[in-house]
Every structure is written in C-alpha cells, then in structure tokens.
N, C-alpha and C positions, 0 to 999 in steps of 0.2 A: 333175273335180269338180263337187259340183252348188254356185254362188254363194250365201252366201251372203243374203235379202234387205238390200237399204239398212237396214233402221225397226228387224229386229231387230240386223246390226250395231252400230248406235249404245245399241241398252237395250246390252248386250254390252257395251257401251263404255264405260258409265257405269259399270258393276257390279250391274245391274237384271237381271231372269230378264225382266221385258219392260215392256212402260210402265205396266200395273196396280203393276207388283213397288215400282215408285218413289215412287206413292202411299199406297202402302200403308206402305212403309216410315216416308215421314212424319208419314202418323197414327200409326203401330208408336210413333210418337216422341213424340206427343203424347201415346200412350196412358202412356210409360213415366215423363217430366212429372207427367200428373197421380199417378200411381201414388207417385211417390217424390215428391211434392209431402207426402202422406197422414202416409206413412212417418217424411219428416224432423220431423214433429212431434213424434217420439223424441225430437230432442235438447231437450223440456222437461223432460223425465220427472227426471234428474235434481232439477232443482231444486223440479219440484212434489213431488216423493215426501222431499225433505228438507223442502217444507213444512207441508207435512201427519205429523212428525214423525216416519219411519221413518231408524233409527237410520243409519250408515254403511253396516256389513256390512251389512243386511238390502236396500241401495238394491241393494251391491252384486250381491247377489242374485239381486232382481229386472229391474239390467240382464243377467246374464248365464247367470240358465238358463232368456231366452228363447231361450241358443243351441240345447238338446234341442233343439225341434219345427224348428226352422230349419235345423238342417244332417238333421234326422230327413229333414228333408219334403225337402233338399234330395238328398237317397243316393235320396232314392227314388221324384224328378224321370223319372232316366232312364227307365224302368218304369212310372210314370203317365204319360210321356209317352204311352208306345208301346202301352196297354192305352187310353185316355180321351181322347188328340188332345190338342194342344196349344192350341191356344185351352180348349177347357174348361175347361184345369186354366190357364188363364195371368185363365179368370176367375174363377176358384173360391181362389185365391192373392190377389186383389184384396178378391173378398167379407170370406172374415179376417182380412183383413189393416185393412179396415176395423171388421169387427164386435172383432175386437179389442180398436183401441187405441180407438173412440168406446164400449166403453161403461169403462172409464175412468172413464169421468165419475161411476158407482153404486161402480166399486171404487177407485178412486186411494189412497182412507185406508187401505186394509182390505190386512190384505200377503197374506193366501189369496186374498181378492180382486185384486187386483192380482197374482196371479202365473196367476189363471187365464183372465185377462185380454193377460199378455203371453205364454202359451202359446199361446193364437189366434191374436194376432196374428203371431207366429214360426215359426207352420205355412203363414202365407198366406207370408209372406218368404220363407221355402224353398225354396216354390215358385215363384215367380213370374218370380224372375231369371233361373234355365236353360228356362224357356219361352219367354217370350219372345227372350230372345236365339238359343232355336233357329226360335225362327218370326221377327224379321226377317235370320239366317244362311240363308234358306229363302226369300228372295227377291231375295238375292245371290249371282253369280258370282260369276269368281275375278280378277275385275278391281276392284281397288278394297277390297278384300277387307278388309286390317286397318284402312284410313280410314272405312271405312265400319261396323265395324263401331265404330266409335270416336264417330263423332259420334250413336253412338244412345244410348252407352252415357252420353255430356255429360248426357243429363237426369237422373238419380240424382245426381249434385254439383251441379244447376243447382237445382234440387228443396232445398238446403241453404240457398239466399240465397232462396225466397222462404219461408219452412214455421219459421226458427227465430225472425229477427222479427218477423212476419205477431204468430209464438205466442203474443213475449214481451209486443207489445205484444194481444194478450189478455185475455193471464194476470194483469197488469199491470190492464187494464180492465175488464175480467167473469169472470178468476177460473179456477181447472181447470176448473171444469162445461164451460160453456160454451168453450174450449177444448181439449176431446175430441167435442165435438160439431159443429164448423166442422172438423177435420184430415179427417173421414168423406168430407165435399162436392167434395172429387177425386178420390177415391175411386171414388165413386158416377159421375161427368164420363167415369173412367178404361174401368168395366166397359160403359157403352153404349156407345162407343168400336167396342170391341170384336169388336159384331154386324154390324158396317163391314168385317173383314176377312176374304180367303176364307179357306176353311180348307188349311192345308201339306199338302201328300201322306200322305200316312197315314209313321209310322217300322214295321219291326218290331214286335210283340211279340214277343216269349223269357218264358213262363215264371221270376219269380222276381226277385232282385236282379238283373241282368249290368252287373257292372261292368266287367271284366274289358279292352275296349277301354282304357279309362282306367289301368289299372293296370302301367304300363308305366316302366322304370325310367328315358325319357327325358323325362316329366311329371316327375320330382319340383325340377329347381330351379324350372321355373314355380307348379309346388304350392306349396309354399317358401316366394317371395316375393310371390304374389298375398296371399297368411296371414301376412306381416310386413305388407305394403301393406293390409291389411282393420286388422291391430292397428293401425297411427300412423295410422289415419282416425278406429278407436273409437272412440282417444282425444278426438279431436274433440268427436265428437257426443254422447259420455257424463259428458267430467269438463270440459273446459272454459268448455263456457256458466261452472261454479263456478268456475273459476278470471278469467275475464274480469270479471265482477259482483261478483268479490272486492278486483281491483284499480277496481271501479268504471267498469270498458273497455266498449259494448252492442256487443250481438253480431252487428249488422252493422257494426261496426272488424270485423269476420278474415271472419265470411264475405264479404260482398259482397265485398271484393276475393280468398274465395277462388274463390271461384261464376266475379269474369269471370274469376280465369288457371288455372281448368279449361277455358273456357267459348274459349279462343285457345290450351293447349294442344291440343286435340280440334278443333279448323274449325279453322288456322292452321299450330302447330305442326304436328302429322305429317301438310298437306305432304307436310312438309322432314326427317319424321322414318322417314315409312314405306316406305322402300327399307334400312333399318337395320336388323339385325338384331333383331331381338326383348329378345333379353333384353340387349342397353345400351341400348335405350331404357328399360327398364327399370329399367336400373340409374343415368343418369341423372333418371328421377324418386323415384329410391335418395336421390340425393346432393340434392338440390333439399328431399327430406321433410327431412334431416338438417341440412340449413344454416335448414330454418326453425324446425324447433325447437326449434335453439341461439337463434335469435331468439328464440323465444318461448317462453323459459325465462329471461333476461336479458333479456330489455327486461317494459318494467312499464310504459306509455306505450297511447295511441292508436296512434299512429302505429306503432310496434313492433308492434304486433298486426298494423295494414292492409297491415306487410315479410311480417310472415311467413302472415295469408296467402295472399300472392301467392307466396308459393313453397309452401306446403302443397300450396295450388291448385295447384301447375305439377302437381309431384310426386305428386297425385294420380292430374293426369288419362291416366299412361299405366300405372297401376295393372293395375289386371283389365281392360276393351278390349285389350291389351297380349296380355295372359296368353292369355288366351279366345282373340284371334283366333289364336296363338301356336302353344297343345295342337289348332287344328281344321283349323291350314292342311294340302295336301296329305292332307285326307282325309271322302271321300262326306258328304252327310249324313245317311244314318244309318250310321255308326259315329261322330258327332262326342257322342251326347249324353253317354254313358259323360266321356266328359275334361269332357265341361260343367258334367254334373253335381260330379265332383271338386273341379271350377278355383273354383267357384259355393260348394262344400261349404268348403273350406277361408278361402276372403274372406269366408266367413258367420264358419266360426271366431275368421278376426281380429279381425272386427268382435266379434260377440257373445259369446265365452266369455273373450279378455282381457281385457275388461273389470273383473273378481275380480278375477286380480294384477295388475293397474293399483289397484286400489285396495286392496293392500297397497301398492306402492308411492308412493303418496299421503301415504297411512299412517304413514309409518315416512321421508321423504324428502318428503313436502309435493309443489305442484305441481310447482314451478319442479323437483327432483331427477329426477322421473318423467318431467318433459321431456326432463331434462341426457340420462335416460338412453337412451329410447326414440330419441333423437336417433343415441348410439352404437349400438344397434342397422342404423338405417338405413343406418351405411357401412356395419357390416359385413358384409350382404347384398347394397352396389357388389358389395365387393369378387367376392366369390361368383361375383359374378354374371359378372364375366369370364370366369371360368375357364370353360378346351373347354367346349363343350352336346354332348349328343351326338347326331343328323337324330334324329329318333321314327319315321322310317321304317323307319331299317335296322335297330329295336328289334324 
C-alpha cells in the first residue's frame, strides 16, 4: 500500500483537505462574522418599528413575513448551489441582505415599504447559511468534522455581541437612518472577501427541486430540534430587547455574556462534547436554554439578565451546528445539499415564523409568561432527544 505523504497526513489529522483549506476556513469564518454582524442589526427592528408608530400586530407581521422569502430561498438552496455554484450564490445572498436591510433607511416608517425591504433581506438570509455551510464542509475531512463545523457557526451569534449594542448606540445618537446605513458596512467586507476563496468542486445539478435526500424519517428529530432551537433564539432577537428596555436593562447586559458563553461552548466545550451522541449534546443545550428562560422570566435586574444570557448562550452554542453536522455525518459531499437545505429551513422557520405566535404569547401572557412557556417547550424537547434515534444510514 502506498504510504501517504507526511504533509498530507498532517492536513487530514487537523481536519482540512489541504493546507490552503485551513486558510480558507479562517477566511470563511471572517466572512460569516461580517455577514452576521449586518444581519444581527435586525435585533433593533422591533424597537425601530415601535418608535415609528407601528402597532404590535404590524410589528409581528414585519418580523415574521420575512420567513416567506427566507424559507423559500433555503428550500431552493440545494438546486441553486448545483446550478449556479456555491460561491456565486453566497455573493448573491450577501448582496440581497445588505440591500434589504440598508433600504430600511428609506422605508422603516411605512408598512408596505418596510415589508418589501424585509422580503429582499429575507431572500438573502435564506441563501447564505446553506451556501456557507456547504462551502465550509467542502474544506473539511471527517476528522474533527463536528468540532470544526461548530467553530464556523460561532460567527453567527458572535455578531450578536457586536451589532445590538453598537446599533443601540447609533440609534440613540444618530437615529434609525444612520443605523440602517451602518448595518450595510460589514456585508460589504464579507462580499469582498469571498473573492479570495477557491471554488469547491461543482455539485451535481438536478432538474427541479430535489429534496429527497433530506426527506428521511431519521432526520425528523434533528429537524424538530433545530426548529425549536431557532424559535428559542428567535424570541431573543425579536422581543427580548423590548423586554430589557422595559426593565431599564441595557442590551449589553444580556448579549455580551450570551456571546461569551456561546464562544466558550463552541471553542472549548465542544472539545469535550464532540464525541457524545449529537442528540444528547443538543438535549444539553435545551436544558441550559430552559434554565436561562426561567431566570430571564423571574429575574428583573441586570445580574439576572447576565446569568440568563450566559445560560442561553451556552444552550444556543450547540443547537444549529451540532444538528448541521448530525445530518451530514456519513454522507458524501454531493449528498449533503438536501439535508442541509432542510435543516436550515427548519432553523429559519423557528427564528422567523415563530415570532408571529410569540407576538400573541406576549400580548396574552406578557413577556414573563412568554418566556416561561418557551422554557417549558425547551424542557419537552430535551426529553424527546433522549428517545432512541434511528441511524440515517440505514433508512
């Protein structure tokens, strides 16, 4: 048997296909952070819409109708990745998100105009994550696959420690128009950096929308779990800022410790958890989220917000990345597009569709009641994840 060159063996041991792939992974991480910083300015939207005089029901629609283009784009992502290429579609996603969010500088006070802006933004969001997950996974070997995928997805919530506090300051000092113009700048950086990446091997292009590779019974539990995880995260970026401001608590008191816990969970915690069964890792995240929502509901001071943020950040740290790796493990690169598209769709369904029913929870039970209910939902999902899981490779 031919002996593998030592340098190539070292690359495989580190989890990358070659030395250049490691540099591309780091660059993709920066792209993800820059893009997510732009997208996380959305945490201020409920406040801006409220200040402009929109009713609570209208705010709920503006936040949740965003899900229509997002879910549509995510479902189409496998088809578009095969037909147009992963990197070109990632660039389209960045442009749509930047234009949609930035155009709110002209439309935020008008429901129809704001809705159009949100629909454009939503299409970009729907395309971005599946494309970048496919790109990053194409740079990896099976060694340390779960850990490295988790590290990449740290960019998404890491931006929540940057954009909401910065956006809050900009909104207070310069107003909504400056907030939305400022939000576009990180996306411009992300777009430029994509031109320094090698294109991955083309995916097979199939006619029509082919999601059959992800429509397996074994994927039901991970899809349900990531949808619940998305709903738990969706409340935090949609309505929690209003609750914190009503209590006189700065957004940084929650989002800074939340992001710290998330980074600790992904960079350090996953070193110890990567060998556990994925459902059990996600169940641990659900348990932490349930505790965090309990503290968030019952605590009315900034120390309580800090503790809740740390717990919820730890819980969020394992939701999407572990599920993404869970549905891709054991599959060849050309088999991953459909499961990734459906996993992202489930995640976005939780984040962007669930704010509408959450609006009614807040209206009928208040912020505190809504947070307690979400905590109970997390506990129920934790129990389901401990049920025996069917191996997808035998479906």
